[in-house]
FISE-934759 format. One record per residue: residue in one letter; x, y, z of N, C-alpha, C in turn. Coordinates in Angstrom, 3 decimals. Example, Ala and Ser with C-alpha at 12.3 -4.5 7.8 and 13.67 -1.06 7.14 Angstrom:
r,neast,nnorth,nup,caeast,canorth,caup,ceast,cnorth,cup
a,13.190,-5.690,7.800,12.300,-4.500,7.800,13.200,-3.300,7.800
s,12.850,-2.250,7.080,13.670,-1.060,7.140,12.900,0.030,7.870
This chain:
r,neast,nnorth,nup,caeast,canorth,caup,ceast,cnorth,cup
x,0.970,-1.321,-0.078,-0.115,0.006,0.286,0.809,1.239,-0.292
x,0.876,2.220,-0.911,1.495,3.534,-1.152,1.015,4.071,0.200
x,1.885,5.606,0.434,1.707,6.585,1.263,0.292,6.904,1.346
x,-0.148,7.152,-0.203,-1.416,7.846,-0.440,-2.484,7.302,-0.079
x,-2.487,5.705,-0.508,-3.615,5.018,-0.140,-3.643,4.929,1.511
x,-2.395,5.171,2.265,-2.287,5.098,3.621,-3.213,5.994,4.343
x,-2.892,7.295,3.477,-3.191,8.429,3.951,-4.524,8.405,3.663
x,-4.824,8.230,2.700,-6.563,8.038,2.184,-7.487,7.134,3.201
x,-6.859,6.277,3.275,-7.477,5.179,4.541,-7.674,5.674,5.834
x,-6.737,6.442,6.305,-6.834,6.750,7.697,-6.952,8.490,7.711
x,-7.478,9.078,6.570,-7.586,10.439,6.617,-8.684,11.118,7.359
x,-8.144,12.302,8.150,-9.015,13.004,9.016,-8.930,14.212,8.777
x,-9.986,15.072,8.800,-9.568,16.132,8.594,-8.441,16.832,9.145
x,-7.890,17.781,8.702,-6.456,18.447,8.734,-7.154,20.270,9.248
x,-6.806,20.654,10.289,-7.090,21.705,10.788,-6.160,22.819,10.418
x,-6.710,23.899,10.428,-5.859,25.069,10.011,-4.753,25.296,11.205
x,-3.501,25.720,10.454,-2.324,26.099,11.563,-1.686,27.481,11.219
x,-1.414,27.984,12.336,-0.555,29.093,12.201,0.854,29.148,12.861
x,1.446,28.380,12.369,3.173,28.052,13.196,3.856,28.954,13.473
x,3.583,30.166,12.834,4.352,31.482,13.382,3.318,32.187,13.029
x,3.655,33.785,13.486,2.867,35.223,13.547,3.091,35.400,11.864
x,1.881,35.453,11.282,2.060,35.499,9.772,1.661,34.741,8.792
x,2.144,33.433,9.586,2.230,32.467,8.782,0.964,31.281,8.868
x,0.490,31.020,7.707,-0.978,30.164,7.793,-0.840,29.370,6.733
x,-1.252,28.075,7.401,-1.496,27.007,6.348,-2.978,26.427,6.515
x,-3.569,26.090,5.377,-4.673,25.814,5.065,-4.809,24.525,4.529
x,-4.893,23.839,5.040,-5.036,22.087,4.453,-6.017,22.033,3.384
x,-6.059,21.798,2.220,-7.250,21.279,1.363,-8.006,22.519,0.821
x,-7.261,23.236,0.579,-8.009,24.483,0.586,-8.434,24.570,-1.168
x,-7.889,23.741,-1.897,-8.314,23.274,-3.051,-8.729,22.454,-3.732
x,-10.071,22.111,-4.042,-10.707,21.232,-4.198,-9.844,20.403,-5.274
x,-10.190,18.815,-5.370,-9.820,18.082,-6.368,-9.949,18.543,-7.540
x,-11.301,19.051,-7.917,-11.529,19.810,-9.346,-10.551,21.105,-9.760
x,-10.356,21.741,-9.035,-9.760,22.683,-9.257,-8.263,22.264,-9.449
x,-7.671,21.635,-7.936,-6.110,20.825,-8.539,-6.205,20.603,-10.294
x,-6.887,19.472,-10.456,-7.166,19.365,-11.824,-6.894,20.080,-12.771
x,-7.512,21.046,-12.430,-7.569,22.300,-13.601,-6.359,23.229,-13.606
x,-5.610,23.331,-12.373,-4.173,23.906,-12.155,-2.953,22.979,-12.776
x,-3.133,21.921,-12.808,-2.082,20.766,-13.721,-2.407,20.935,-14.915
x,-3.697,20.868,-15.355,-3.653,21.392,-16.875,-3.401,22.213,-17.356
x,-3.647,23.257,-16.720,-2.976,24.789,-17.089,-1.577,25.057,-17.170
x,-0.781,24.199,-15.978,0.836,24.289,-15.954,1.037,23.999,-17.121
x,0.875,22.458,-17.460,0.922,21.821,-18.553,1.023,22.995,-20.169
x,0.052,23.582,-20.092,-0.184,25.088,-21.073,1.151,25.942,-21.140
x,1.435,26.337,-19.849,2.365,27.136,-19.541,3.676,26.469,-19.847
x,3.975,25.300,-19.631,5.414,24.672,-19.465,5.560,24.668,-21.097
x,4.456,24.223,-21.975,4.177,23.927,-23.362,4.841,25.285,-24.094
x,4.706,26.484,-23.929,4.667,27.555,-24.236,6.538,27.975,-23.945
x,6.248,27.739,-22.581,7.732,28.424,-22.029,8.185,27.383,-20.965
x,9.131,26.184,-21.984,9.654,25.130,-21.047,10.062,25.282,-19.763
x,10.086,24.722,-19.159,10.707,25.138,-17.545,12.344,24.741,-17.767
x,13.430,25.031,-16.549,14.647,24.675,-16.732,15.201,25.135,-15.708
x,16.285,24.368,-15.340,16.858,24.224,-13.706,17.525,25.522,-13.900
x,17.354,26.586,-12.960,17.718,27.709,-12.468,19.229,27.607,-12.208
x,20.364,28.513,-12.665,21.700,28.286,-12.025,22.030,29.806,-11.059
x,22.556,29.297,-9.963,22.587,30.078,-8.964,24.059,31.363,-9.332
x,24.173,32.409,-8.876,25.201,33.239,-9.391,26.592,32.403,-9.363
x,26.684,31.567,-8.250,28.010,30.820,-7.920,28.583,29.612,-8.838
x,26.981,29.260,-9.932,27.257,28.248,-10.583,26.550,26.837,-10.171
x,25.654,27.020,-8.873,25.202,25.826,-8.636,23.790,25.675,-9.067
x,23.586,24.455,-9.685,22.633,24.031,-10.495,21.126,23.745,-9.633
x,20.264,24.542,-9.707,18.952,24.052,-9.155,18.244,22.543,-9.311
x,17.814,21.841,-8.084,17.853,20.814,-8.725,15.995,20.748,-9.132
x,15.109,21.396,-8.609,13.842,21.643,-9.086,13.795,22.681,-10.619
x,12.762,22.442,-11.271,12.653,23.156,-12.925,11.373,23.994,-12.564
x,11.680,25.079,-13.270,10.884,26.451,-12.682,10.543,27.010,-14.183
x,9.218,27.968,-13.950,8.947,28.686,-15.377,8.428,29.899,-14.101
x,8.447,31.040,-15.212,8.009,32.122,-14.282,6.730,33.175,-15.382
x,5.934,33.517,-14.416,4.591,33.945,-15.337,4.398,35.999,-14.872
x,4.628,36.542,-15.355,4.400,37.923,-15.081,5.407,39.017,-15.271
x,6.835,38.557,-14.550,8.138,38.727,-14.570,9.063,37.871,-14.803
x,10.452,38.151,-15.544,11.582,37.126,-15.588,11.964,37.296,-14.147
x,12.601,36.027,-13.619,13.165,35.802,-12.433,14.417,35.264,-12.466
x,15.600,35.442,-12.294,16.810,34.888,-11.999,17.063,35.217,-10.561
x,17.683,34.024,-9.950,17.859,33.935,-8.666,18.775,35.261,-8.031
x,18.452,35.948,-7.467,18.456,37.126,-6.720,17.936,38.411,-7.320
x,17.159,38.540,-8.190,16.737,39.866,-9.056,15.702,39.294,-10.111
x,14.563,40.272,-10.163,13.855,40.285,-11.098,13.889,41.140,-12.387
x,13.704,40.696,-13.582,14.051,41.535,-14.940,12.718,41.949,-15.543
x,12.694,41.777,-16.783,11.731,42.673,-17.340,10.228,41.987,-17.128
x,8.969,42.782,-17.587,7.886,42.239,-17.445,7.610,41.370,-18.674
x,6.335,41.050,-19.012,5.933,40.095,-19.466,6.702,40.369,-21.380
x,7.307,39.551,-21.970,7.848,39.790,-23.243,8.131,38.518,-23.675
x,8.858,38.898,-24.763,9.503,37.139,-25.568,10.132,36.517,-24.431
x,9.325,35.174,-24.207,9.940,34.194,-23.416,9.119,34.483,-22.211
x,8.661,35.107,-22.046,8.078,35.464,-20.642,6.466,35.489,-20.986
x,5.475,34.741,-20.351,4.399,34.618,-20.341,3.532,35.633,-19.076
x,2.391,36.060,-19.561,1.610,37.477,-18.666,0.874,36.346,-17.684
x,0.618,36.999,-16.309,-0.070,36.578,-14.887,-1.334,36.713,-15.464
x,-2.203,35.679,-15.842,-3.752,36.115,-15.824,-4.314,36.657,-15.053
x,-5.395,37.188,-14.882,-5.820,37.959,-14.241,-6.974,36.696,-13.207
x,-7.104,35.504,-13.536,-7.773,34.367,-12.625,-6.881,34.119,-12.036
x,-5.560,33.921,-12.017,-4.657,33.757,-11.127,-4.379,34.463,-10.322
x,-4.497,35.869,-10.279,-4.410,37.034,-9.682,-5.278,37.136,-8.693
x,-6.850,36.589,-8.786,-7.696,36.862,-8.217,-7.764,35.515,-7.549
x,-6.852,34.555,-7.821,-6.769,33.257,-6.562,-5.742,33.529,-5.645
x,-4.801,34.619,-6.129,-4.047,34.924,-4.725,-4.638,35.797,-3.726
x,-5.295,36.447,-4.343,-5.961,37.647,-3.661,-6.892,37.058,-2.913
x,-7.686,35.592,-3.210,-8.698,35.117,-2.366,-7.854,34.203,-1.227
x,-6.613,33.798,-1.496,-5.938,33.054,-0.350,-5.650,33.940,0.268
x,-4.955,35.141,0.119,-4.799,35.988,1.393,-5.653,36.468,1.968
x,-6.998,36.579,1.709,-7.959,36.793,2.474,-8.788,35.818,3.088
x,-8.519,34.514,2.703,-8.869,33.712,3.528,-7.848,33.322,4.725
x,-6.782,33.424,4.653,-5.524,33.377,5.511,-5.643,34.480,6.583
x,-6.129,35.746,6.098,-5.540,36.429,7.027,-7.187,37.739,7.383
x,-8.274,37.160,6.506,-9.361,37.826,6.734,-9.709,39.121,6.049
x,-10.583,39.008,5.185,-10.808,40.175,4.194,-10.518,41.695,4.266
x,-10.918,41.892,5.709,-10.406,43.341,5.757,-8.978,43.713,6.118
x,-8.545,42.479,6.643,-6.589,42.575,6.821,-5.989,43.110,6.081
x,-5.018,44.241,6.541,-4.018,45.280,5.896,-3.458,44.137,4.528
x,-2.978,43.059,5.265,-2.074,42.282,4.244,-3.094,41.479,3.287
x,-4.193,41.487,3.517,-5.018,41.192,2.265,-5.345,41.993,1.299
x,-6.112,42.946,1.939,-6.695,44.080,1.033,-5.228,44.696,0.207
x,-4.376,44.834,0.418,-3.098,45.579,-0.430,-2.425,44.437,-1.278
x,-3.231,43.359,-1.178,-2.278,41.965,-1.879,-2.423,41.827,-3.672
x,-1.750,42.418,-4.431,-1.912,42.631,-5.526,-1.048,41.791,-6.716
x,-0.742,40.286,-6.284,0.307,39.732,-7.370,0.472,39.784,-8.843
x,1.840,40.419,-8.714,2.036,40.722,-10.324,3.458,39.568,-11.037
x,3.654,38.655,-10.018,4.344,37.451,-10.884,3.916,35.946,-9.912
x,4.197,34.684,-10.632,3.995,33.641,-10.250,5.456,32.532,-10.579
x,5.939,31.915,-9.611,6.769,31.334,-9.906,6.440,29.683,-9.905
x,6.497,28.934,-10.937,5.861,27.648,-10.673,7.580,26.811,-10.820
x,7.542,25.756,-9.755,8.698,25.161,-9.484,7.795,23.590,-9.775
x,8.608,22.614,-10.280,8.537,21.203,-10.083,9.606,20.620,-9.577
x,9.069,19.802,-8.680,9.968,18.859,-7.864,9.798,17.408,-8.360
x,10.667,16.897,-8.989,10.901,15.405,-8.970,11.015,14.581,-7.787
x,11.487,13.127,-7.681,11.181,12.324,-6.481,12.820,12.882,-5.875
x,13.721,13.328,-6.700,14.680,13.558,-5.985,15.225,15.181,-5.773
x,14.103,15.805,-6.182,14.789,17.147,-5.994,14.393,17.846,-4.521
x,14.973,18.920,-4.383,14.871,19.699,-2.912,15.055,21.206,-3.431
x,14.884,21.612,-2.083,15.266,23.257,-2.038,15.713,23.555,-0.802
x,16.895,24.365,-0.709,17.835,24.573,0.419,16.899,25.436,1.334
x,17.197,25.829,2.330,16.664,26.956,3.330,17.337,28.342,2.798
x,16.388,29.098,2.394,16.364,30.532,1.881,15.261,31.459,2.346
x,15.409,32.681,2.245,14.551,33.968,2.114,14.163,34.401,0.755
x,12.828,34.695,0.503,12.428,35.392,-0.285,12.531,36.937,-0.138
x,13.498,37.063,-0.443,13.858,38.731,-0.524,14.370,39.178,-1.765
x,14.067,38.851,-2.992,14.578,39.148,-4.076,13.307,40.532,-4.204
x,12.182,40.310,-3.945,11.136,41.268,-4.374,11.409,42.692,-3.738
x,10.889,43.781,-3.953,10.764,45.037,-3.570,9.803,45.168,-2.157
x,8.896,44.527,-2.617,7.448,44.804,-1.569,7.675,43.704,-0.347
x,6.874,44.023,0.638,7.085,42.874,1.836,5.625,42.543,1.997
x,4.899,42.408,0.656,3.523,41.403,0.507,3.806,40.069,0.917
x,2.840,39.588,1.499,3.117,37.831,1.640,3.290,37.085,0.553
x,3.917,35.926,0.231,4.177,35.051,-0.373,2.731,34.115,-0.638
x,2.354,33.717,-1.578,1.092,32.475,-1.270,1.476,31.419,-2.024
x,1.443,30.068,-1.507,2.037,28.959,-1.923,1.141,28.194,-2.227
x,0.821,27.665,-3.455,0.043,26.422,-3.675,0.571,25.084,-4.054
x,0.154,24.003,-3.387,0.919,22.641,-3.549,-0.155,21.807,-4.368
x,0.399,20.998,-5.347,-0.115,20.159,-6.228,0.492,18.847,-6.328
x,-0.136,17.908,-6.448,0.740,16.848,-6.735,1.406,15.974,-5.331
x,2.386,15.571,-5.402,3.210,14.726,-4.456,3.329,15.788,-2.954
x,3.282,14.768,-1.912,3.539,15.463,-0.588,4.641,16.120,-0.323
x,5.227,16.724,0.259,6.419,17.019,0.714,6.553,17.459,1.878
x,8.075,17.857,2.576,7.924,18.195,3.982,8.545,19.768,3.496
x,7.455,20.486,4.401,8.168,21.846,4.289,8.717,22.454,5.335
x,10.365,23.163,5.409,10.689,23.442,6.678,10.605,24.682,6.707
x,10.003,25.079,7.784,9.677,26.751,7.850,10.548,27.198,9.397
x,11.502,28.147,9.080,12.372,28.534,10.156,11.826,29.784,10.535
x,13.185,30.413,10.776,13.080,31.675,11.422,13.541,32.843,10.584
x,13.551,33.981,11.124,13.676,35.129,10.231,15.318,35.315,10.298
x,16.043,34.940,11.248,17.969,35.184,11.417,18.760,33.924,10.635
x,18.272,33.189,10.788,19.039,31.855,10.560,18.585,30.838,9.605
x,19.403,29.933,9.068,18.802,28.906,8.391,18.581,27.462,8.904
x,19.410,27.582,10.360,19.410,26.691,11.392,17.986,26.779,12.170
x,18.351,26.041,12.946,17.166,25.658,14.000,16.815,27.067,14.386
x,15.451,27.245,15.250,14.600,26.455,15.475,13.933,26.889,14.210
x,13.540,25.681,13.361,12.243,25.580,12.377,11.521,24.330,12.778
x,10.280,24.507,11.908,9.229,23.417,11.796,8.999,22.694,10.676
x,8.850,21.438,10.923,8.595,20.668,9.198,7.126,20.510,9.406
x,6.386,20.926,8.304,4.977,21.012,7.790,4.706,20.019,6.434
x,4.203,19.214,6.786,3.512,18.399,5.548,2.824,19.294,4.664
x,3.199,19.306,3.770,1.917,20.082,2.556,1.639,18.887,1.754
x,0.282,18.876,0.966,-0.584,17.821,0.572,-0.996,18.547,-0.657
x,-1.073,17.683,-1.766,-1.533,18.388,-3.022,-3.105,19.225,-2.748
x,-2.969,20.377,-3.239,-4.483,21.319,-2.826,-4.395,22.102,-1.693
x,-3.144,22.221,-0.883,-2.757,22.757,0.473,-2.374,24.105,0.047
x,-2.970,25.191,0.915,-2.069,26.485,1.059,-1.239,26.843,2.132
x,-0.300,27.652,1.615,0.314,28.156,2.786,0.648,29.552,2.332
x,0.333,30.394,3.181,0.746,32.049,3.188,1.735,32.617,4.265
x,2.969,33.122,3.579,3.564,33.928,5.011,3.874,35.407,4.739
x,3.516,36.388,5.510,3.741,37.172,5.605,3.651,38.022,6.606
x,3.910,39.543,6.782,3.767,40.185,8.338,5.128,39.629,8.964
x,5.400,39.281,10.012,6.176,38.954,11.009,7.445,37.979,10.300
x,6.360,37.110,9.506,7.119,35.869,9.162,7.670,35.894,7.306
x,7.337,37.348,6.949,7.411,37.041,5.642,9.218,36.773,5.096
x,10.027,37.216,6.279,11.589,37.179,5.684,11.913,35.768,6.262
x,11.047,34.914,6.761,11.364,33.470,7.364,12.037,32.586,6.357
x,13.092,31.940,6.911,14.134,31.010,6.442,12.846,29.751,5.842
x,12.890,29.143,5.116,12.309,28.382,4.192,12.408,27.349,3.341
x,12.242,26.027,3.191,12.989,25.603,1.997,12.079,24.036,1.907
x,12.476,23.067,1.146,11.701,21.443,1.028,12.824,20.465,0.802
x,12.923,20.054,1.897,14.062,18.614,2.001,14.020,17.776,1.596
x,12.386,17.176,1.346,11.664,16.032,0.514,10.692,16.193,0.183
x,10.470,15.522,-0.832,9.279,15.003,-1.603,8.942,13.456,-1.339
x,7.929,13.200,-1.205,7.304,11.900,-0.984,7.041,11.302,-2.234
x,7.587,10.688,-2.919,7.136,10.071,-4.261,5.615,9.348,-4.200
x,4.848,9.180,-4.835,3.902,8.466,-5.256,2.719,8.612,-4.528
x,2.549,10.125,-3.601,1.617,10.342,-2.731,0.810,11.088,-2.761
x,0.622,11.638,-4.455,-0.268,12.721,-5.112,-1.324,11.665,-5.421
x,-1.643,10.624,-5.788,-2.585,10.609,-6.300,-2.679,10.035,-8.071
x,-3.505,9.450,-8.482,-3.883,9.373,-9.946,-4.452,10.408,-10.610
x,-5.747,11.158,-9.543,-6.888,11.942,-10.060,-6.343,12.899,-10.446
x,-4.637,13.818,-10.577,-4.381,14.773,-11.340,-3.743,14.781,-12.876
x,-3.556,13.364,-12.939,-3.243,13.214,-14.107,-1.565,13.487,-14.522
x,-0.794,13.445,-13.080,0.345,13.660,-13.173,1.041,12.228,-13.439
x,1.182,11.574,-14.659,1.609,10.030,-14.717,3.048,10.208,-14.467
x,3.623,11.443,-14.405,5.050,11.153,-13.893,5.409,11.497,-12.721
x,4.763,12.050,-11.696,4.286,12.316,-10.223,5.025,13.440,-10.129
x,5.816,13.648,-9.154,6.487,14.654,-8.876,5.167,15.846,-7.989
x,6.020,16.873,-7.690,5.613,18.149,-6.763,5.352,19.454,-7.547
x,3.974,19.845,-7.792,4.116,21.499,-8.265,3.872,22.427,-7.218
x,4.308,23.576,-7.269,4.431,24.284,-6.644,3.893,25.868,-7.043
x,3.084,26.760,-6.724,3.050,27.765,-7.121,2.865,28.836,-6.429
x,3.804,29.845,-6.412,3.727,30.901,-5.473,3.400,32.271,-6.323
x,2.460,32.892,-5.594,2.148,34.491,-5.987,2.777,35.330,-5.458
x,3.463,36.336,-6.014,4.270,37.300,-5.236,4.163,38.575,-6.219
x,4.405,39.556,-5.061,4.190,41.048,-5.582,5.498,41.927,-5.143
x,6.188,41.921,-6.805,7.554,42.191,-6.633,7.691,43.825,-6.011
x,7.011,44.426,-6.297,6.917,46.188,-6.040,7.793,46.916,-7.261
x,8.408,46.266,-8.258,8.922,46.905,-9.347,9.827,47.516,-9.015
x,10.753,47.579,-8.228,11.820,48.335,-7.835,11.446,49.611,-6.679
x,10.242,49.634,-6.563,9.611,50.902,-5.346,8.925,50.144,-4.159
x,9.096,51.389,-2.787,8.121,50.523,-2.062,6.857,50.619,-2.344
x,6.207,49.524,-2.168,4.819,49.114,-2.308,3.747,49.820,-1.265
x,2.674,49.142,-1.642,1.640,49.651,-0.671,1.997,49.126,0.895
x,2.818,48.258,1.347,3.351,47.747,2.561,4.215,48.806,2.746
x,4.648,49.705,2.263,5.657,50.882,2.853,6.897,50.044,3.490
x,7.490,49.090,2.840,8.614,48.558,3.305,9.585,48.546,1.995
x,10.773,48.596,2.317,11.688,48.919,1.201,12.532,47.374,1.111
x,12.938,46.972,-0.487,13.529,45.657,-0.682,14.520,45.765,0.463
x,14.471,44.199,1.240,15.611,43.890,1.916,16.839,43.766,1.499
x,18.153,43.797,2.018,19.465,43.782,1.576,19.947,42.426,1.526
x,21.071,42.186,1.058,21.362,40.663,1.029,21.730,39.849,-0.181
């Protein structure tokens, strides 16, 4: 019996979690139909702009594969807006991100009211891929990061804002889960040390398995945004 089958056999409703101030985990936020639609749409995006392994400034090659919508991204910087080779960020995905922020923080929260994502990073993890502990600080805006999980379950390691090392918490993110981090947790170190192959189930049509992660971001376009914070250094 696979891990997925065991999870389904003994599944119990998972509760909303707030592992740190400003960090919110909403399990099963996307229903199965919506998950399948997003997987299909990811195939369209990848067909038009193939995924690739990003190369870090020091020469290291990331094990995940990625494609960007809305703005071009290279490690540690954003480039031009949609143009040759860069696909536009569709309005429906912007609205999905805004609804996610509202569900995480409340519709009247400043973190939700001011959230207008202008880019999306789509990462694909095969069974061997991982993501080291890092901060999302390439953006000029301190707006929250909205993360959607599809496919195989992963261990999401959520840490502190000062160091890559402990203290941190390991959180299991399954297909359909939403994780949002902003406010005091916006610059928390985080990573994905492990993906569990075969846990995504057949309903998404991902015949090769793996995990898709869509993160919606508000880059700020080089200026202070509605959150009134300048880009973090480093």
